[in-house]
Structure formats: structure tokens, C-alpha cells
N, C-alpha and C positions, 0 to 999 in steps of 0.2 A: 758379527762385530765389524768386520773389515767393510761391510756396505755402510755401516753407520758413520764409520771414520771418514769414508770416502764422501758420503753426503754431507757431514759436517765441514769438511775441506771445501766443497764446492760452494756451500753457503757462505763460508768466510771470504772465498774468492770472490763471489758475486757482491758481497756487501762491501768488500775493499774497492771493486771496481766502480761501485756507485758512490764512493767517497764518503761512507757513513760511518766507518768504524774507526778512523785515525782519531787520534787524542789531539784536542786543540785547546790550549789555555791562552785566553786572550790577554794581551799585555795591558799595562795601565793606559798606555796611549790609545789602545783599541776602547777599553772601558769608558774613557773620558769622551772618545769620539761617538760612542754609542748614545751617551747620555746626551750630548749636543744634539744629535741626529733626532732623538725622540723628542727633545724640547722644541725642535724647529717646527714639527708638526705639519708644515706645508711646503711642498715643492712643486715645480713645474717641469713636466717632461717635454722635450723637444724632438719629435721624430722628423729629421730632415736629411734628404739625401737627393741623388739624381732621380730617384722615383718620384719626386714632385714634379719633375717635368712632364710625367704622363698623367698626372692628376687622377691617379686611379688607386691610390694607397700604396703602402710600403711593401707589399706582398706582389706587387704587379709582375715582377719577374716569374713568379710561380705559376702564372696563369697560361702557359704553354707557348711561351714567345722564346725566341732565341736570345741567348745571353750576349752573343756577339752583335746582333741588332739593338739590343737593349743598351750595350755600352756605348753606342753611337751618340747616345743622348749627352754623355759627358761633354762630347765636342761642342754642344750649344748651351751647356749650363753657365749662365752668367747672371747671377743674382745680384744685379747692379743696385737694388735698393737695400741690400743687407746692411744693416747698421747695428753693431753689437752693443752700442751704448744705448740705443733706442729699446733694444730687446730687454737688456738687463735692467733698465730703468722701470720699464712697464711691468716687468715680473716683480721687481723688489717692491714696487708702489702696490702692487696686489697683496702684499703681505707674505708672499713666498720667501722663505729662507734658503732654498738651494734649488739649483737647475740641474736636471739630469738630461744630457745631450747625447744623441745616438752618433757616436764616433765611428762606427761600422755597423751596418745592418747586414741581413742574410744575403744581400745581393753583392757583398763584398767589396763595395766602394768605400773608401776611407775618406773621411771628411777633415783630415789633417795631412801634413806633408810628410808622409810615411817613406822611409827609405827602403820598406820591405817590398814594395810593389809600386809600379808607375800608376795604378788605376786609383789615383787619389786627386783630391780637389785642387791641387797646385799643378801636377803634371800632366793631367788628363783634360783639364778644362781651359777655356780661354779666360776665365776669371782669374786664375792664377794666385789666389790669396788663401792663406791658411785660415780657414774658418775658425778652427779650434783655437788657434793662437789668438785671434782677435777677441773670441768670445772669453776664454780663459783670462786673458789680460783684463777684460772689462768686469768680469765676475770678482777677480782680486781686487781691482780698483774700488768697486762698490760694496765689497764686503759681503757677498753672497756666496755661499758654497757651491762648488761645481762637481757634479757626479758625472760619470761617463758609462753610458751603455756600450756593451761590446758584445756582439753576436759570436757565439761558438760555431755558428754555421757558416759556411761559404758555398753558395749555389753556382760559383763560377770557377773555382780553383780545381785543377785536376787532382791535387794531392788530398782534398778533403774526403774523407770516407762517407760516402753517400748515405744518407739516412732515409727518411720517408717523405721528404719534401725537396723541391728543386729539382726533380727528376726529369722534366721536359725542356731543359734550357739548352739543350744541344752538347752538353758536357758528357764525355764518356764515364758513365756511373761505375764502371768496373775498375776505374783507376783509383788507387788510394795509396797514400804515403803518409801515414799517421806521424812518423817521427819528423818528417819535413813539415807537416801542417802544424804540429805542435810547437815546433821551434818558430816557425813563422808567427803564430799568434803570441808567443812569449816575447818575441823581438818587438811586435807591435805594442804590447802592454808595457815593455820596458820604456819605449819611446813616450808613451802616454804619461807614464809615472816619473820621469826624469827630465822632461822638456817643457812642461806646462804648469809647472808650479804645484802648488797643494792641491790635490784631488781628494775629495770627500769620500768617494766610494767608487768601486767598480760594479756596475750593474749587468751581470751576464743573462744571457737568454740563449735557448736553443738545445739545452740538454735533452728536451722531449723528442729531438729529431730522432734518437736511438731508442726511445722508450718502448717500442714494440720488438726490438731485436730479440731473437731467441737466445743469443750469448750476449749477456750485458755488455754494453760498450764501455770501456775504460778511458774516461776523458782525462785522467791524471789531475783530477781537481785539487788533491791534497798539495801537490808540488806547486801547482799554479798558484793557489791561494797562498802558499807560504812564500812564494816569490813576491807577490803583491805586498804582503806585509813587511816583507824585508826591504822593499824599495821605498816604501812610504809607511812607517810604523803606525800612522794613525788613519791610514786609508781602510775603509769599511769594505766588505765583500758581501754582495748579495747575489742570488741566482734566482732567475724566474722559471724554476724547474717544475712548480707546482707539487712539490714534494716536502715532507718534513725536512727542515734544515740539516744540511750536511755539516760535518765537522770542518772548521775553517770559516764558516760563514757568520756574519755579524748581525745581519738583519734578515728577517723573513718577509717575503714578497708575496702579495696575493693580487691576482689579476682580475680586475673587473667585478670584484666582490670584496666586501668587508670580512675580516677575519671570522672564520666559522661559517661562512655562508657560501653557497655554491650555485647561484642562480644562473651564471654563465657557463658552468660545466667545466671550468678550469682550476677549480679550488677543491675543497673538501678535505685537505690535509690538516692534520691536528695544528692548533696554535701553540706556538713555543713561547718560551720566556724571553726570546730575543726582541729587540725593538721592531715594531711591525710597520708594514708600509702597504697601502693599497693603491694600485695604478688604475686610473679610470680616464675615459677620454671626455674631453669637453663637448665633442659632437658624437659622431659614430665610429670614425676611423682613427687611427694613429697617425699615419702619414696623410699628407694632403689629397683630398679627393673632390673634385670640382663640384659634384653633385651632392655632396654631404654638407647640407646646410642645416642639418637638425641639431641646432646647439641646445643644450640643456639650459634651462632659464636660471637666473642667479639664485632664486630661492633654492632650487634643487642642489645647485653646486655647494652653496653655503651649508645647508643642511647635511649634505654627504660629508662634507670636511668635518662638521661637527659630530656626526654620528661616528666618523672615524676616530676622532679624538676620544670620544666617549667610550670607545673599546680599546684605547691605549694605542692607537695606529696613527701613523702620518697619511696623508692624502697627496699623491704624486698624480697631479692633474695634467693631462696631455693636450698639446697644441701641436698640429701639423702646419709648419711655415709653408708659404707660397713659394713657388719656383723663382719668384722676382727677388725673394729674400726678405719679404714682409711678413709680419704676422697677420693673419686675416682679421679684418675689421671688427668682425663680431667677436672673435676671441679677445681683442683689445678691450672691447666693450665690457665683456665679462670680468676680464681682469681688473678693470676700473671699479666695477660695481663690487666685486668680492673685496677690493682694497678698501673701498669706503666702509663696508661692514667690519673688516679687520681693524681699521683704524679705531674703531669704537669697542669692539668686543675681543680683539686679539689676545688680550690678557687672560681671558676665559678658556683660551686654547692653548696658546704657547706655554711650554713648562708644566704642562698638566698631566696627570696620569688618568688612567680609566675611572670612569665614575663608580659609584657604589652599587650600581645595579644594571642589569641588561636594559637595553632601549625599550621604552613603553610605547603605546600608540601614540601618546601625547608628545614625546620628545625623549630626551637623554640627559646624561650629566657628565661633568668633568670635574676632577678634584685637584686641588692645590694646597698640600698640607692639611690644615684644620678647615679649610673653606670648601664647600661644594658649590658648584656652579650648576644650577638646574636650568637646562635648556628646553623651553617649551615652544613647540613648533605649532600646536593646535590652538589658534586664537579663540576658539569658542569655550575653551576648557576654563571654567570659574573655580572648580574645586578639584585638586588633585592630591593623591597620595604619593609621596616620595617614598618608594619602598627601601629604606635604608635602616639599619640599627643605629646609626649615629643619632644623637640628641640635639636638636637645634637649640642654639642660644640666642640667636637673633635671624631675621630675614630682611633683605632689603632688595628692591629693584636695582638691577646692577647699574643701568643707565643714568638714573636720576636720584638714587639713594633713598627713595621714598620706602617708609617700611611697608613691609608685607605681612598680613596677618598669618599666623601658623599656630599649630598645635602638635605636640609630641603624642603620638598615639602608639598602640601596639603593632599596627600595621606599617608605621613609617611616620613621616612628617605631613602633616595635613596643611596645605597651602590654600588659602582663600584669595582668589585674584579678582582684581577689578576688570571691568570691560577693557578691551584693547583693540587697536586697529587691525581689521581683518587681513591687511595685506602685509602685516609685520613678519619678517623672516623668522626671527626667533627672539622670544621674550625670556630674558635671563635673569633669574633670581639668585642672589649670592646668600648663601646660608652658612653661617658660623656653626660648624657641625663637627666638633672633633671626633676623630675615630679612636675608639678604645684600643690601647697597645698593650 
């Protein structure tokens, strides 16, 4: 019996250290913010820091180079072409409703004027401007939500308890002072949540740095999450830990995969009832990499957005800005092309819930109350069965309101489609099909 009691105590301690046993009751502010987040459906991720100077992606410091030498890049970081207004306008015109900006990545460099470390955009660079201040002010001016990525990892600070990454930067990996590092993080988060206006969400990353520890690492997430909700009652918390959501989290994140899929090997966790978000790159990398010009085409990006919506999830689509402060030309072109589609079809995505059925080979669906939007990607499909138990009352082509022939069958709604252009991104049929309640 004593062994059983001891085992139970250990399991409880492990669960608590992982942040999964605490009780969390979301406030009305959080519930309203969750709904707004889910309704927005589309955001843009911006991975930007001094790593852009090396043009090798955001993990360059982990490639076996010295943190001391790496930090010298800050002395030459002068993104003269950065214009927050141009960034936000291009993103807003693409139909995105929010921006998630990397305030501090694993390299430890802060993209705002923090008082907690001189290793920041104002004090360590000749540029001397608070990037986050300008971006936040512009987001608020243009009416677009601002979310902030924040890394739980720091490959440079001696007080960060070393995990499985950033072990070859020259930092003494035996040094660790968790109380000091935890205080540092919370002081930085307090700055972010008290100096830059309304923040829609804090997007954490790095929990997985200790996921192979024999003794589970206690990140003290419960207290940290409570602090965030206290400082901004409507600020959502998300964590890219690749696990089932922990108590205190408001959104569930999936990296490089749609919910329930695991093609990239980073997901596989169960899908929760929280608002969902999948983050995906526009090309191959998160941070700017000069050789990575393999941008996904517009059809692929739009259809990925629609597939995400069909599963009740948002798409957070990433761009890695250049060291000169500009968004890459191809990224701007993709934003404009996505915006053109969203201007026409955005209402079939914004404010919708997941569709009535899993994605089919020919496409997927989204729902808004009694209306089912059927998104057909296969331009050769002439007759399709929409596998839903709802009965259609009428069906029209969304874009021109022309009637679409349909028939309610035991297998679902049979749509008979006319010939369509082969280069069409998404043929949308709007069906009035109430769900039985």
C-alpha cells in the first residue's frame, strides 16, 4: 500500500509540474476573446530578429556557433526599410485579422526596449528604435489584433536551465538559476502586457526543450498564465508544446499540420474543444533564409486556409522579414493574391464553424448557422455527394448566385455542377441546410 501511495504522489507531482492538473475557469473576457479569435480565422506570423542578418533561419545560433560572436550581429542591425504601416496594411489587405510577432526567440534577443536586459533592439543596435512599439501602435491604428510570440528558452542567459537545445553556444550549460530566470521572464511579460496596449494573445514556445528530462521540468506555467490573465483579462494564452492543452491555456496550437494530422511529426496530440490554430510557413523556413525561395503557390495557401476553417481552425501563416526591414517581394505578392480571394469569399471563412463532414478528396465545407458553404477544389468534379445529414432547401453558386441543381439523398446532398475553369482556386456552393437541433 505504501508503494501505491508513493506512486500516486509521484504521478500527481509530475502532472502538476507539467501544468495539467490545475483548475482553470475562463472569465467572460476570455470567453469573448476566444470567440473573436475563432471568428477571425486568419493571421500572419512574423519571425524577425537579428538572426535575419545571417539569412539562415531563426535557429542559426543552434548550429554550433558562439553566442558571443552571434551577438555582434546586433551591432550591425539597421533595418532602414522597416515601415510598420506598410507591413500592417499589406497584412490587413490580405484578409488577415491578426498578427503574431516574435518578441523574443530562443536566441534571447528582445525586439522591444526591455529594461530586463541590454540585449534588445534599442540598446544593442544602431537602429535604436522600438520595433514592437511601432508595430503595436500601427496595429491599434488599423484595427488589427496583435499577438506576441515569446520563447521559454534562452540559449544565451546563464540562468536558463539548459535543455536539449542550444548546448554549443559557449554558454556554461551547468549553470542554472530557475528563480532568477522565471523572474526575468515574468518581468518581460509584464512589460509586454502593460506598455504596448491591448495584446490579443501570448504565444509561448519552448516547453519541449525539457520534454526528454528524466525528472519532469516544472515551468510554473499555472502561475505565469494567471499573471497574464490578471494583467490583461482578455489576453489569450497559447503554448506550442505539441501536447494536449494544459490548464490556463485558451487556444490549442498545431505546428505545420492541421488538427488531427501529423505529417510533420510535431503533432498527434488529441484535438480539444478550445479554439484551434495551425501555424504554417509560406515557404520552408520561419525566419528569413536567403536560399529558401520555395514559396507555396496561392492555390495551395488559400486551400490550406479553407481546409483549416473546415476543421474549425485558424491559419497562422508565417513570413520571415528580411534584415533590411522589408517583407520579401514574393511574400507580398502572395498576400495580395490571398487578399483578392478573401475579398470575394471571406464571408465563407470568417465567423464560420467547422463543416458537417471530414474533408473529402474534392474539398471541404464550413458552416454559419443554417448555411453550409461547400468548397470544391476539384474543378473536374461534375457530380458530388456532400455527406451531411442536413437537408438542403436551396443551393446557389456563392459568387454569382446562380442556382445549383441538387437532390437530397440517403447519402447526403447530391450536387450537379456545370463545367468550370480549370484554374479556379475554390468553387463555393452556398446551401441552405438547417441542422436538426
